[in-house]
C-alpha positions, 0 to 999 in steps of 0.5 A: 434530490432525485437524481442527485450524485452522491458523494461519499466520504473518506478519511485515510489514516497513515496514507503514505504516498496516498495510494488507497485514497487515490483508488477511492478518489478515483471511484468518486469518493470525496477524500475529508481528511488524510494524515501521516507522519513522514515529512515526505509523504506530506510533500507528495500529498501537497504537490498531487492534491493539495486540496485535500486537508492533509495533517502530518502527526504521530497519530498517537496525537490525533485526537477528536477535538483535532479531527474535529477541525477538519471533519464536520459530520458523519464519515461513511468510511475510514481507510488506512494501512498502519506500518508493520513496524509495530509488528516487527522484532528488528526495527530501530524503535524495538528493545533489543531486551525480549521482554521490553520488546513484547512490552512495546508491541503489545501496549503501543502497536499502531493498528490499535490507533487505527482502531482508536480512531475507528471507535472516535469517528464511528464511520459506517464502513472500514477498511485497513490493509496490512502484509501477509505476514502479519496472520503467523508473526509471534506465532499469531498472536497479534493476529488474535489481537487484531480480531479481539480488538476489532470485536471490542468495537461492535462492527461486524467485520471479516478479513482476507488475503487478496493478491494485487495481480488479480485486481488488474495490478501487474504485480504479485503481491498478497495482503491482508484487508480487514473490512467491516460495518456497523449499518447492518450491510453484509460486505464481501471483497471485491470479485477477482477481475484477472487470473493467471490463466483464463479470459482476462490474464495477469498484467505483465511488467513488459505492459506496464513499463516497456514504453519507458526503456527507451526514454531518457532520464527525466526527473521530473516523472521520477524516471532516473536510473541509477548509476550502478557500479562496474562490479554491479553491472557485471552482475546484472547481466548474469541474472536470466530474465525472470530468474535470480543471481546464481550466487553459488556459481560466481566468479570470485571477484563478483562474490558476496556474503549477502544478494537481497531482492534487488538482484532478482530480474523480472520477466516481461511476459509475467507480474512483477514480484512485490514492490518492496524498495531495499536499499535505495533500489528495486528489482532488476529491469527484464532485459536492462541490466539496472534496476527499475526507476521511481516511475518504473516501481510507481507503474507497476504500482498502478499510480499515474504518470502525473502523480509525482513522488518528492525527496531523497530517491529513497524515500521516493522509492518507499513511498512507491513500495509502501503503498498500496496499489491503485487499482487494488484500492480502487476494487475495493473503493468499487464495493464498498460504494456498492453497499453504501448504495444499498445501505443509503437506499435501505435508509430513504425506504425507512 
C-alpha cells in the first residue's frame, strides 16, 4: 500500500548484550531472532527486550529446523560478531599442542558458523563485525580464509576497518566489518559523521560521563564504583590525565611486574581508549582515582541509560566491553536501510 512503513527484518548471531541489534532497532528494523551462548547475555536480553525471541545455545547446533521455529519468510539482514577466541592461540579452549591448535582453529572457527547460517537463511544483506587484529592474525591466513569462505557463498561482499569515534562514539575503537548482499545492490560503508578536527569533532569522555561523577552508587543503573585497595589508589594518583602509570619511576612499594590497560587514565577532552574489560575493571576515570563503573563504560559504548546489564561485575564488564557501540551499529543500519529501500524500489518497478 502507498505510504506503508516497511520494517525490514534482522537476525542477530553472537548477539552478546545486543549492541548491534539495538542500533538496527533504533532505525526501525524488526529483530526477528537473536542468539548467544552466554547465560548472562540471555538475561540481559530478557530484561531489556523480552518481546524479541532469544535462544541461548551453541551456534554449532543451530540448524534450519530450529531457525524455522522462529523465522518465517525471507530475512533482510543477518548481523553478528563472532567472538575472536577462535582466532586466538592463548584461549583456554585452545590446545597447547601447535598441531592440535592449528587443526582446532582451521576446522572449527566461529566465523564459519556465521557463514553457515548465512547460507541457510539466505538474507538479502549481511554484516559481520570483528577485531581489527584479525587481518594480521596468523600472518593473514585467517583473514584470507574468511574472504575465500564468503566468496564461496555467491554473495557480493567487501570489508572495511572503521573507527567508532568517526560515528559519534566517544571512543577510539577500530573494528573490521564484512558486508555484502545477494540482490545486486552496490553497498558502501556508512559515511563518517565526526573527525578529530573539523566541524563535527570527536565526542569526548567528559561529555559522555561527566554528569555521573557526582552521582552516588546506584546498582539499579549499573553505576557502582569498585572498592580499590590503598596501594592501587596510590598508583592511580600518579597517573596523569590522558596518560599511563609511570612504571619505571615508582616507589618500591607500588611496583609490580605487569600493569595492564587498567592503569591508563582517560582524558576528559578526548575520546576514550577502546573499552576492553580486563580483570573486572575498565580504564581510570579522567579525574577520579577509580576505574570506570559499568554504566560509565556503557555510556562510552553509547548504550542508553535504561539498558541494564546483569550478573557479576566481571560479566557486566564483558557485556559492555565486547559490544558493538550502539551508534556504530546505528550508522550501519541507516546505510543498509537506504540500500534496502533502493532494492525494493527496483522490485516495484519491474
